[in-house]
N, C-alpha and C positions, 0 to 999 in steps of 0.2 A: 562332403558334397551331397546335395539333394538330387533326387531323381523323380521329380514330379512335373506335370505339364507346365511349360514356361521356362523350365530350367535347361541349361546346356546339357547335352547328353555326355555322360562320362566316356572318356576315351577307353579303348580296349583293343587287344589283339587276342583273338580266339582261334584255337586249333581246329583244323579240319581233319576229318578221318583220312588216314593215309598220307597226311602231310600237308603243309601250307597253312595259311592263316587268313582270317578276315579281320579288318580293322574298322573303326568307326568311319573312316574316310570312304570305305567301300559302300557304306550305307548312305552317307551324306552326299557324296559327289554326283551320283546320278540323279539327284533331285529328292532324295529322302528314301526311307524304306521302313521295314518292320523288323523288330527284334523281339522274339518270344522265348522265354525261359521255360523249361519243362524238366520233368524227371520221370524216368520209365516206371518207377514204383508208385507214382501218383495216379490214382484212378481218374481224377479230373483231367490231368494231362493226357491220359490214354483215351478218354472220351472225346476231348475237344481238339487236340492238336492235329490228328489226321484229317479232321473235317475242315481245316483252314486252307485246303488246296485251292479253292476258287480264288481266294484273296492272293495267295502266293502266285498263281497263274496270271492274275490281272496285273500285279506289280511286275512280274517277269516280262510280260508283253510290252511294258513301258521301259524296260532296261533297268528296273529298280530291284533292290535286294530284299528278299524275305529270308531272314536268318533265324533258324530254329536252334536254340542253344540248350544242349543237354547238360544237366548238372550231375555229371558222372564221368567216369573214365570212357575212353574211346570205345572199348568193347561193348559197354552198356548202351551207348548211343547207337552203335551200329545194329545191335540186337533189336532195339526199338524200331529203327528204320526198316529192318527186314520184316519184322512182325507186323507193324501197323502202317508204315509209311510216314514220311516226314515231309511237310511242305517246304518248298524253297531249298535253301542250302543248309546242310546240317553242319553244326559246329559243336564243340564240347569243352567243358572245363571241369577239371577234377578239383578235389579239396585243395586249398581252403576256399574255393569259389570266390576269388577276388573280384571278378567282373559282376557276379550276382550281388556281392556286397556293395560295390560302387553304385549299382542300380537300386539298391535297397530292396531286393527281392526277398520277401518274407513268406511268400506262398507261390505255388506253381499251379497252373500256368500263370505267368505274368507277361503281358504283351505291351510293347512300347511302339508308338508311331513316332518316328524321328523325321523332322522336315529337312529340306535341303540346306538350311542354315545350321543344322546340328542341334536344334532345339526339340525337346520332347514335346510333342503336340498332344499326345494321348497316352494314358496308362490304364490298363484293365488288369485286375487281379482276380484269380479264381475264374469262375464262370457264372455270369449272370446273363441269360439269353438276350434280354432287351439291350444290354450294353454292347454285346457283340453285334447285334443287328443294327444298332445305331452307329457302329464303328465305320460302316461304308461311307457315310456322309463326312465323318472326321477325316478319313483317309483321303477322300476326294478333295477336300479343302486343303489339307496340310500338304498333300503331295501333288496338287494340281493335275489330278487325272480328269479326263473328259467327262466321265460318268461315275456314278456311285458303283464301285465294284461289288460283285457278289462276295460274300464273306464266308458263309458256312455251307457245306454240303448237307443236305437233308436236315435242316434246322427243326423241322416238325417232329423229328425223332428225339430231340434233346429236351432235358427237363428245363424248367424256368431258371433254376438255380442249383449249382453244385459247388460247395466250397472246395478250395484247393488243398 
């Protein structure tokens, strides 16, 4: 299965710290949402992920899910959350990273906008500031939000590009 804009989002069940799961239906049914994969040892993830709070808050205010997926065991995911904060809902997956494989994640962070029909509307790999700043319009269109939501906290402090 492919995981690029225009493709159906692969199904998943991701564990939540302390128990429970989130599935693709949790992202799709309220009208769409965001799935972002990260790893605590990745410097780009450490730089970008905590700054996505405004986007997670905008989606949350509309009842939509922003799911931050740690590619590591539960303890590592929780340590990242305690140390830097995680926007939205924290989930995790350990090796062999089957959900990451289904979404063809080759670098972190990788962010997906999934619309209310379960279609991938946007995919961003690594960090390119102009792509993240343009993400607001794509989110507004794909998820039918009233206004372009704020995406990043303090974007002026971020480099133009940082590979994952």
